[in-house]
N, C-alpha and C positions, 0 to 999 in steps of 0.2 A: 339411760334415762336419768333425767334431773328432776328435782323437786321445787316448785315455786314456794311452797311453805314446808321447809324441811323441819323446822321445830315441831310440827305435828307428829312426827315419827317417835317422839319421847312417849307418845301414848302406847307404843308397842310394848313398854314395861308392862301394861296391864296385863298381856299374856302369861308371863310367867307367875304373876299374881293369882290369876284365875286358875292356872294348873295347880298351884300349891293349895289354893281353898278347895279344889276338886278332889286332890288325894285326901286331905284332910277330912272332907265329907265323906269318902269311902270308909276310912278308918273308922269313923264313928259309928257307921252302920255294920260293922262286922258283928256277925253272932257269937256271942261269947260261949263258944263250945271248945273243949280242949281237944286236941288231937294229938297223937304221938309224934307226928311230923307234918308241919305245914306244907311242906314240898309235896307231900303225898295228896293233900287236898288240891292244890295247884294243878299237880298232873291229871288228877281226876276231872277237872272243869275242861268242858270241850273248848277247842280254841275258837269255833264260831261263836259261842256264847260271849266269850270275852271280847271278840270283835264288836258285836252287837251292844254290848255294854258302853263301850269307850269310843267308838266311831262317831255317834252323832255329837259327843262334846268336840271331838277333834274338828269335824266340820264346822262347828261353831266358833271355835278358836280361828280356824282358817278364815271364816268370814269376818270375824272381827279385824284381823290383819289386814285384809284386803281393802274394808271400809276405811280403816285408819289411813291407809295408803293413799285411798281416793281423797281423802280430806287433805292430804299433803299437795294435792294438785299436782301429780306427776305429768312430765311432758316429755313428749319424743321429738328428735330433730329429723326432719324429713329433707331429703335433698332434691330439689326439682332445678331443671335448666333454667337459668335466667334469659329473659329477654332483653335486658340492660345490664351491659358489663361495664364497669369503669376501671381503668388501669391508671394509676400515678406513676409517672417515671421520676424518681428523685435521683439526680445527677449531681455528684460532688464537683464544684468548680473551685475547690482551692488550689492554690498556686502549685502544689506538688502534681496536679493534673497536666502541669505543662511539662514534665519530665519527656525525656527523648527515648526512654528504654523501649516503647513500643511506637512504632514510626507511624504518621509523622510525629505525633505525641500523644500522650495518654486522652487528652481530651477530645482532639479531632478523631480519634479512634472510637470513642465512646459516642461520639455525634454520628459517626458513620452507621455505628451497630444499632443506635437508637432508631435513626431515619429507617433503615432496613426493617427493623422489628415493626415500626409504624405502618410501612408500607404492606407487611404482611397480614396485618389484621382485617378482620371484618369491617365494612364500612359502618355498620351499626355500632361498633364498640367505642364507648368513649374514652379518650385518653387524655390526660393532662399532664403538664411538665413543672416539676418543682426543682429550683436550682438552689445549692446550699453551699455555703461556706462557712463565714463567722454566723451567720443566721440565715434563714430560708426564706424564699420568696416563690409564689406561684407566678409564673412567667406565661403560662397558657393554662387557663382554666379547662375542664374535661369538655372535650368537643369531638365530633366526628369528622371535622375538617381536617384532612391529612395535610394538606398544603400549608395551613396555619400552624400546625404542629411542626412540620419541617423547619419552617421559617423560625419558629421559637427555638428549636434544637440548634440550628446554625447560627443563633445569635447569641449564645452563652458567652458570658463575662465571667472573669476570674476574680477572686478575692482571697482575704484572710483566714485562717483557721479553718477548723471542720466541726459543724455542728450536726451531728448525726441525730440526736434528740430532736432538735427543731425541725429537721426535714420530716420526721415521722410526724410530729403534730401539725405542721403546716400540711402534709398531703392527707391527713384525717380532715383537716378544715376543708380542703378541696373537695373531698367525696361527700361530707355533709352538705355541701352547697347543692348538690343535685340528687342527693339520696336522704328523703326526710327520715328514715330509719336509722341514720346513722348520726349519733350526737357529735357536735363540734367538740374540740379537745378543749381540756381544761388546764389553764395556766396559772402561775404564781397570782397575776394580776386581774384574772377573769372572775366569774361567778363561782362561789364554792359549790354550786349544784353539780352534783356528781350522777350519771346515768346509771340506771340499773345494769349490772353486767349480763350480758347474753348468756343463756345456758351453755355449757361446755359442749363445744361440737358444732354451735349455731354459727355460721360464718355469712357475712354480707357478700352481695355479689360484686365485690369491688377489692382489688388487690393494689399493694404498693411494691414497687420494683425500686429497690435502693441501692445506688452504684456507688462505692467510694473506694479511694486508694489509700486511706489513712485510718487513723485513730480518732475518736471524737475528742476535742479539746475546748469546747465552747458550749454554750447552750445548756438546756435540760440533760439530765443523765438519761442516756440511750435506752435503757432498761426501764425506766419510770415511764417514758414516752411509749415504749412497746407494750407496757401493761395496758396504756390507755387503748392502744390498738386491740388487745385482747378484749377488753370490756366491751368494745363495739363490734367484735366479731370480724376485724379487718385484718387479712393475713398480709404478712410483709416478706417479702423474697428479698434477699441481700446478695450483693455480688461484689467480691473483693477484687480490685483490678490493679495490676501492677507486676512486675518482675521480681525475682528474688534480691537482685542487686541494684535495682533502681538504674537511673540513668542522669545524664547531665541535663540541667535546666535549657528548654529550647523555647523561643519565644512563640507564643501561641498565635502571633498574628498581629497585624496593626490595629484591629479592633478592640483588642485586649488592653494595649498599652496605655496606662494612665486613666482607664475608664472603669476600674473595679468597683462595682456597686455594693460590695460588702466590706467595707473597711478603708477603701480609698488609698491613695499612695501608689507607688510605683514598685514597691517591694512587694513579692509574693509569700504567702505563708500556707499554713494548713497541713504540712507534712513535714516530718523529721527534715532537719537541717536549715529552717528558717527561710530567709529571702536568698534566691540564687543557689549556686553551687549544685551538688549532686544530691537527688531524691532518692532514697532507698525505699524497698517495701516495708511500709510502717502499719500494714494493716492489722487491726485488732479482729482478728478472725474469731477470737473466743467470743466476743460481744456480738458480733455479727451471726455467728452460730446461734447464740442465745436468743437474740431477737426472732429469728428464724423459728426456732423450735418452740418458743412461747406462743407466737401468733399463729402458728399451723403452717408456716411458709417453709422455705429452702433456703439454704446458703450454697452460693456457687463461688469457684475461683477460677479467674481468667487471667493469664499472662501474656496474651497476644491478641490482637485485633481479631483474628478467626476465631479463638476461642471464646471471646465474648460474643461475637457473631452466633455462635453455636449455643451459647447460654441462653440468650435471647430468644432464640428459636425453639430451645426446650422448655421455656417457661409455660405452664399448665394454664394457658389463656384462651385456647380454642373453645372449650366449653367450661364457663365457670358456673358451678351451681349456686342457687340460693338456698341456704339452709333454713328452712321454716320450721318455727317452733309450734307443735300441735299439742294440745292439753288433752290426755288420756284419762282423766279422772272417771269418765262414764265408764269405761271398760272395767275399771277395778270396782265401781260400784254395782255393775252388772254381775261380776263375778261373785262378790261378797253377798248379795241378795240370793243368788242362785245356791250358793253353799248353804247359806241359812235354810232356805227353803227344803233343800234336800235334808238338811240335819233334822229340821222339824218333821218332816215325813217319816224318815226312818224312825226317830224316836216314837212317834205316835203308833207306828206298825209294830215295833219290837217292843215297847213298854207302855202298853195301853194303860190309861188312867183306870182305877177301880170303879 
């Protein structure tokens, strides 16, 4: 349970103050009679009479606490199946994805796994594709057209560097285009207006699947971008792709040579080793795990094409729930009023006015 106005809970400090005043009032009303032992007097009092004496006040305190909580506007998160699911595939196209440690190369293996994943989804599922190297671009807006998605996947171009933070922000923007409940990302040059963070545990019916074989070395900080996903309730599932020892550079195909959209030039970057040579596994698994943990997603590791296929098939995309926020102030108000009425009734029955 979360509170929309948590500052109201400061008024709960009234309860110990009321208890202190109540105890002080009882002491003032003591009969000034000497007894050899006060414990004997307490023992002589029936327990039921003490209960009658203090129970109404206890009920009043419970009623006060419940009403204060009601004024704080408590909310509960309810998970309901979503009738519109959006999945953004954010795929690393840095030069290290041309490594040949995974046949025929990392990028081609990732393309094959992504196409297989798209074909396995429900026809009502909206899928978008974001490619990123030095910065990120939406190469296919969310759509249910699987043929258009496959065409976009098979036309990926490579570039320099790896901007994981940019990929997350661009994916958020792609989701915001079709979901009015998700705010676009906020960057250094954009409007300073920040969306109100969603309550903890409230998730949008949209997820980001981010695949990379390296560590972020360009663009916004990945964890800062992940925080924007948290604020919008967008889960990010991260995949680290590549073998432990890497492999020799392999030409990704004629369509990549000299056509890099993310930095230009004929040399590739984005992974350890610079342009050409041998690309080792340089995945920042710690950051990828943190991104997944922060946003409510999961981190996966894949060292072969078949493992990547299995990772894609294990993603929780069959039924994505929309976590709706429901205010439950009325419940606490009703409880508070009921306790107050019971306390008043018992007080009138047990302590009638003269």
